[in-house]
Each structure stands twice: as C-alpha cells, then as structure tokens.
N, C-alpha and C positions, 0 to 999 in steps of 0.2 A: 716824788711826792709834791714838789713845788709846782709842777705843771698842773696837777690835779687841783691843788689849792688856788692856783691862779684862775683856772677855768671855773672852779666853784665860786670864786669871788665875782667873776664877770656874771655868772648866772644870777647871783644875789643882786648885783647892781642893775641888771636889766629886768628884775622882777620875775625870774624864772628859777628861783631857788630850788635846787635839788638836794644838796647835802648841806647840813650846818657846817660852816667852815671849821669850827673848833673840833669837829669829829674827824677831820681829814688828817689824821696823825699816822705815824709810822706803825704804832701799836694796832690801829684799826684797819690800816691798808695791808699789812703784811702779817701773814700767818703761815702755818705749815703748808698750805695749799698754794700760796702765792709767792712765798719767798723763793728766790731764785727763778721766778717765771715772770718777772716784771721787766719791761723793756722801755727804752728811751730811743726815739728816732731823732737823729741830728740832721740838720739841713744847713748847707753852705751855699751862698752866692759865689759866683766865680771869683776866685782870688781872696775870698774871705774865710775867716775861721768858722767851723761848724758850730751851730748853737742848738740846744734842745728845742725840738718843735712839737713833739707829741709823746705820749706814754700810754701804755696799756699793759694789761696782764693777760697772758695765755696760760691757762692752767689745765691739768689733765684729770683733776678730781674736784668736784664742787658740791659738797653736802648741803650748803645753804640754799643755793639757787636751783640746782639741778640734782637733788638727792635721788631722784628716780632713774637718772641716767647712769648706767654702770661706769665705773672708773675706767679711764684709758680708752674710752670708745668715742670720745669727742674732744675737741679743744674748745675751751670755754673762754671767751673774751670778756674781760671786765675792766672797768675804770679806764676806758678809752677816754683820753683828753687831748685835744689839739689846741695849742696856744692860738689866741685870737689873731695874732699877726700872720698866721699861716692858714686861717680859715679860707675855704673856697679854692685851695690849691691842690685838691685831690690827693692829700696825704693818706687818706684811708686805703686807696688802691695798693700802695706798696706794703701797707700794714697787713692788709688782707692776703696779699701774695706771700708774705713771710709766714703768716699763720697757716696757710695751705701747705706750704713747703714743710713746715714743722710737723703738721699733722700727717702728711704723707710719709715722712721719715719714720713715723711710728705706726704706719699701717692704718691710720684713721682717715675717714672720708667724710667727716662732717664737723662743722663749727657751730656752736651754739652761743647765743648771747641774749640778753634781756635789756629792755630800756623802759623808761618811764612811760607808762601807757597814757599819760595825759599830755604827751608832746607829739602830736601828729606830724610836724615837720621832721622830727627825728625818726619817727617810725617809717615815714616815707623814704628817708635817706637809706635806711638799711634795706628796705624792700628794693629800691632802685639798684642796690648793690648785690641783689640776688638772694637775700635772705627771705625765707618764707615764714609768715606768722603762724604760730601754732596755738598758743592759749594765753590767757591772762591769769595772774595770781598775785595776791598780796604778799609781800615779803617784809620782815622786820630786820633792819640793819642799822647800826649806829644809833639805836634808840628811836628810830623813825620807822614808819610804815610806808612802803611804796607799792603802788599797783603797777606791776610790771607786765609788759607785753613781751612774750617769749618768741624767739626766732630760731630757725635752723637753716644752715646752708649745707647742702650735700654736693660732693663732687667726686 
C-alpha cells in the first residue's frame, strides 16, 4: 500500500493526479477479490538488501471493472505502481512474465487491465508491451469517476 501511496503522491506533485491520496487505504485497496492476490516486487543491487520496488494486484474475478468477463477466464492486473527510483528500469517485464505464468498455471490465456484514458504515454506503454486496446468506459471508484481505456493481452 505504501508504494501505491508514494506513486499517487508523485502523481499529485507532478500535476497528474489519478487518485486522491486519502482514498488509498487498506480498506479501499483490499477486498474479497484482491486480498491474497496483491504482490510486491523487491529489487537488490549487488551486495545490498532487497527493497520494495513495485506492487500490483493480479486477480481472477473483477465485478467492478470487468463484470462482463466470466470469472477465472482472465487475469486482471490492477493498482500497478513502480517507485520512481525504479522508473525506466523495465520492471514491468518481470511483472508481466509472473502474471503470464500464474495465468497459464490456471489454464488462462489472457490478461486484462485498464488505465486512465487521459494518459496517452501510459496507454502507449501498455501497447508497446503487447496489450491491445478494446474499448473505453467510465468507472466510479473511491468516490471518483475515471474514463478508462481497456486492454487485453492474449497468449
């Protein structure tokens, strides 16, 4: 949760507010669909202790964002946050590899995610990583409304 808050604060400070910081609480971030499905990636420089670098949720049921997708037919990535000191270090590649492996272990061959449709650089990032845009839809979460661009990656 602290990584999500840290990245959320950076977004506020750079004029790119996505979430209201006070909404990034354990009660809002963890529920029956995300509990036990949230991960932290640790990174260590040679000879140093590993530190938390990124976090994300990989869930198998998502009634809020993907209610039309049958449960257990896709992996849904949410709340991906990479600490600024690790930006540009391609940490998304091992995260995506982990998600693919977890999906394949369950016989699932697609990953879905959504992102803020007002952030073209972030949208291009997902597209460069193989995600195909599907549609846009407004979603209400944490008392805010977001226009989301939806993506799918099939493998």
